SELOZA-754339 format. One record per residue (C-alpha): residue in three letters; x, y, z. Coordinates in steps of 0.2 Angstrom, whole numbers, padded with zeros to 4 digits, always signed. Each point is the difference from the previous one (the first is absolute). Example, Ala and Ser with C-alpha at 12.3 -4.5 7.8 and 13.67 -1.06 7.14 Angstrom:
residues 2
ALA+0062-0022+0039SER+0006+0017-0003
END
This chain:
residues 113
UNK+0123-0316+0096UNK-0015+0011+0003UNK-0014-0005+0012UNK-0014-0010-0008UNK-0018+0006+0001UNK-0016-0009-0004UNK-0011+0003-0016UNK-0013+0006+0013UNK+0012+0013+0007UNK+0005+0006-0018UNK-0019+0002-0005UNK-0002+0012+0015UNK+0012+0013-0009UNK-0012+0009-0012UNK+0011+0006-0015UNK-0009+0009-0013UNK+0004+0009-0017UNK-0003+0019+0000UNK+0003+0014-0012UNK+0009+0016+0007UNK-0011+0015-0003UNK+0010+0013+0009UNK+0018+0001+0006UNK+0009+0014+0009UNK+0017+0003+0008UNK+0000-0003+0019UNK+0013+0012+0007UNK-0005-0003+0018UNK+0005-0018+0000UNK+0016-0005+0008UNK+0006-0010-0015UNK-0004+0006-0018UNK-0018-0005-0005UNK-0015+0003-0010UNK-0018+0002+0006UNK-0011-0011-0011UNK-0019-0002-0003UNK-0004-0017-0008UNK-0017-0005-0007UNK-0005-0018+0004UNK-0017+0001-0008UNK-0017+0000+0006UNK+0002-0012+0015UNK+0014+0010+0008UNK+0001+0017-0008UNK+0015+0011+0001UNK+0013-0003+0014UNK+0015+0009+0005UNK+0018-0006+0002UNK+0017+0007+0003UNK+0014-0008-0010UNK+0019+0001+0000UNK+0001-0002-0019UNK+0009+0017-0005UNK+0015-0008-0008UNK-0008-0008-0015UNK-0017+0010-0001UNK-0006+0018-0001UNK-0018+0006+0005UNK-0004+0003-0019UNK+0006-0018-0005UNK-0010-0008+0014UNK-0017+0006-0006UNK-0010-0014-0008UNK+0012-0013+0005UNK-0007-0016+0007UNK+0008-0006+0016UNK-0003-0014+0013UNK-0004+0004+0018UNK-0005-0008+0016UNK-0016+0008+0004UNK-0005-0009+0017UNK+0014+0007+0011UNK-0005+0013+0013UNK+0002+0018-0006UNK+0017+0008+0005UNK+0003+0018+0005UNK+0015+0007-0009UNK+0002+0018+0005UNK-0016+0008-0004UNK-0004-0012-0013UNK-0011-0016+0003UNK+0007-0015-0010UNK-0014-0012-0003UNK+0008-0014-0011UNK+0018-0007-0002UNK+0006+0001-0018UNK+0011-0015-0004UNK+0017+0001-0007UNK+0017-0009-0002UNK+0017+0007+0002UNK+0011+0002-0015UNK+0019-0003+0001UNK+0003+0016+0010UNK-0014-0003+0012UNK-0012+0013-0008UNK-0018-0005-0002UNK-0008-0006-0016UNK-0019-0002+0000UNK-0008-0017-0003UNK-0012+0003-0015UNK-0010-0011-0012UNK+0009-0002-0017UNK-0017+0002-0009UNK-0015+0011+0005UNK-0012-0009+0012UNK-0016+0006+0008UNK+0003+0011+0015UNK-0005-0008+0016UNK+0005-0017-0005UNK+0007-0011+0014UNK+0017-0008+0000UNK-0001-0019+0004
END
């Protein structure tokens, strides 16, 4: 069983929907990864992220994709790249990451509750 948290704790995690506007390979990363630029709308703008999602995705197929990300973690330096948000994913049967995405288009910047 996992540790329980309160609803107040959960509400402190700010998860938003954003749209990937740019994606590049990240050869300097220790593990295969992409650099992502994600638009979260007028309130947050474009934020950067590094994501280890190279098995199921290519940079070209990521452009325009809506994704869920935690936007209120502190930025994290990964090599020479500053990752500002954490893209959310789930492991497939082999442990490779599959992105959490809305199943229909929603306004970017929307918060997950």
